[in-house]
C-alpha positions, 0 to 999 in steps of 0.5 A: 486475512490481511486488511491491506494487500498488494494492489489496494488504493490507500491513503496516508493518514499521519504525518505531516501535511502536504503543504508543509512537505509531508505526505498526509493525504496522498493516495496510492497503490500498495506496491509491496507488503514487507517485514511480515506485514507490518510495512508497505510500500505506497506508490509516490509516498515516502520518498527517499534519496540513496547515495551509491558510491561510483563503480565500474563494471567489466565493461567500463559502464559507470555505476552509482550516483543518487537514487530515489525510490519509495521506502516502506511505511507503517501499516497503521499510518495508511488507510484503505480507500473506499471504492465508492466515496474515495475517501479512507474507511476501515475494513471489516469482514463477512463471510459468505458461502460460495459454490464452485464445481458443486462444492460449497465453501465459506469465503471471507470478503473484505467490506468497506466499513463506510458505505458496506461495499465489497473491496 
């Protein structure tokens, strides 16, 4: 089971501080997990600009220009945010038993190490 998934709230823990134009300390939602689970795209973090060549479609509309979007960052540079304290925390796992339709099965649940709450 992955420690960070799509839709989780994470905080950037490395890089330049925000006063120096960096992203350290920013929190955002994980938009995508890419590259086999090694990189994540976080909302509002690691913006890059891409210059696209100006072209023309069949209808005559112009395409291209400067686009700004979030680039992926390595998963080791972000930490999951504890839902109770709103601060970065490590992730642990707890195995618990769940009963569904009369069938019992063991399920791994992600747990915040600081507060002990389920994520």
